[in-house]
C-alpha positions in Angstrom: 135.3 -111.9 173.9 133.0 -109.6 175.7 130.0 -110.5 173.4 131.0 -114.1 173.7 130.8 -113.7 177.5 127.3 -111.5 177.6 125.8 -114.1 175.3 126.9 -117.0 177.8 125.3 -115.2 180.9 122.4 -114.7 179.3 122.0 -118.4 178.1 122.8 -119.4 181.4 120.5 -116.9 183.2 117.6 -118.4 180.6 118.2 -121.9 181.4 118.1 -121.0 184.8 115.0 -119.2 184.7 113.1 -122.1 182.9 114.3 -124.8 185.3 113.0 -122.8 188.3 109.5 -122.5 186.3 109.4 -125.8 185.0 110.2 -127.3 189.0 107.8 -124.9 190.2 104.6 -127.0 188.6 105.6 -129.8 191.1 104.6 -127.6 194.2 101.6 -127.4 195.6 102.3 -125.1 198.8 99.0 -124.0 201.3 96.3 -126.0 198.8 98.0 -124.1 195.2 100.4 -124.4 192.7 103.6 -122.9 193.4 104.3 -119.4 192.4 107.7 -118.8 191.0 108.8 -116.9 194.3 107.4 -119.8 196.6 109.5 -122.4 194.8 112.4 -120.5 194.7 112.4 -120.6 198.3 111.2 -124.1 198.4 114.4 -125.1 195.9 116.6 -122.7 198.3 116.0 -124.8 201.5 116.3 -128.1 199.5 113.0 -129.1 199.5 111.9 -131.9 197.3 108.6 -131.8 194.6 105.3 -132.8 196.7 102.4 -131.0 198.9 104.2 -128.2 201.5 102.5 -126.0 203.7 104.5 -122.3 204.3 103.6 -120.3 207.4 104.9 -118.0 209.9 106.1 -121.0 211.8 108.2 -122.6 208.6 108.0 -125.1 205.7 106.4 -128.3 206.6 104.9 -131.2 204.8 101.2 -130.7 204.2 100.2 -134.5 205.4 102.6 -134.2 208.1 99.6 -132.1 210.5 102.6 -130.4 212.8 101.1 -127.0 210.6 97.4 -127.5 211.4 95.7 -125.9 214.8 94.4 -127.4 217.2 90.8 -127.4 217.1 88.3 -128.6 219.7 84.4 -127.5 219.6 82.7 -127.0 222.7 79.3 -125.5 222.8 79.1 -124.1 219.1 82.3 -122.2 219.9 85.6 -123.0 217.4 88.7 -123.1 219.6 92.2 -123.8 218.9 95.5 -123.5 221.2 98.4 -121.0 220.5 101.3 -121.6 223.0 99.2 -123.9 224.9 96.8 -121.3 225.3 93.0 -122.2 224.1 91.5 -119.4 222.1 87.8 -119.6 221.3 85.6 -117.7 219.4 
């Protein structure tokens, strides 16, 4: 009986791992194919397959514009905003 349970546990584990790898192919994270860990993170949050940005602020669709920094050029400098404070190079 123990042998049967061990075989069942290994089978379930392998099928779960194969499903995660298969699902990883449908995710793009920060412009590259998702790694297994990134795919597991997205699946754990219930995120659908697609193109995503994962950063320190959270998870956002790549085409939403929410995760992009606001940039402005002034006098050849690259500027951006952090918490409504303009920073420039």
